[in-house]
C-alpha positions in Angstrom: 0.0 0.0 0.0 1.2 3.5 -0.8 2.6 5.5 2.1 0.1 8.4 1.6 -2.8 5.9 2.0 -1.7 4.5 5.4 -2.7 7.5 7.4 -6.3 8.7 7.3 -7.6 12.1 8.2 -10.9 14.0 8.2 -11.7 17.5 7.1 -14.6 19.9 6.5 -15.6 22.2 3.7 -16.8 25.6 5.0 -16.8 28.9 3.3 -15.5 31.8 5.4 -18.7 33.7 4.8 -20.4 31.1 7.0 -18.5 32.3 10.0 -19.7 35.2 12.2 -18.4 38.6 11.4 -18.7 42.2 12.1 -20.5 43.0 8.9 -22.6 39.9 8.5 -20.0 37.9 6.6 -17.1 36.0 8.0 -13.4 36.7 7.5 -10.1 35.0 8.3 -10.0 36.8 11.6 -10.7 36.0 15.2 -13.6 33.6 14.5 -11.7 31.7 11.9 -9.0 31.0 14.5 -11.6 29.9 17.0 -13.1 27.6 14.4 -9.7 26.1 13.6 -9.1 25.5 17.4 -12.5 23.7 17.5 -11.6 21.5 14.6 -8.2 20.6 16.0 -9.8 19.7 19.4 -12.1 17.3 17.5 -9.3 15.7 15.6 -10.2 17.3 12.3 -7.0 18.0 10.3 -8.1 19.8 7.2 -10.3 22.8 6.5 -11.0 23.4 2.8 -12.0 27.0 1.9 -13.9 27.9 -1.2 -12.8 30.9 -3.3 -13.9 34.3 -1.9 -14.6 35.7 -5.4 -17.0 34.7 -8.1 -15.9 31.9 -10.4 -15.1 33.0 -13.8 -15.9 31.2 -17.0 -13.3 31.1 -19.7 -14.5 31.4 -23.3 -12.8 29.1 -25.7 
């Protein structure tokens, strides 16, 4: 078995706008750090963040 497959880990997908924030939308500030601490306490190793800007379509 490949080395990278021997160790398992869990993660979450959460956009930063889902976090609380001063202006009604989350940031990578104080609440993001608290969220990461919460994840680490629960054994979660990865936090995937979606892009903050709109996705662009490329015309071919």
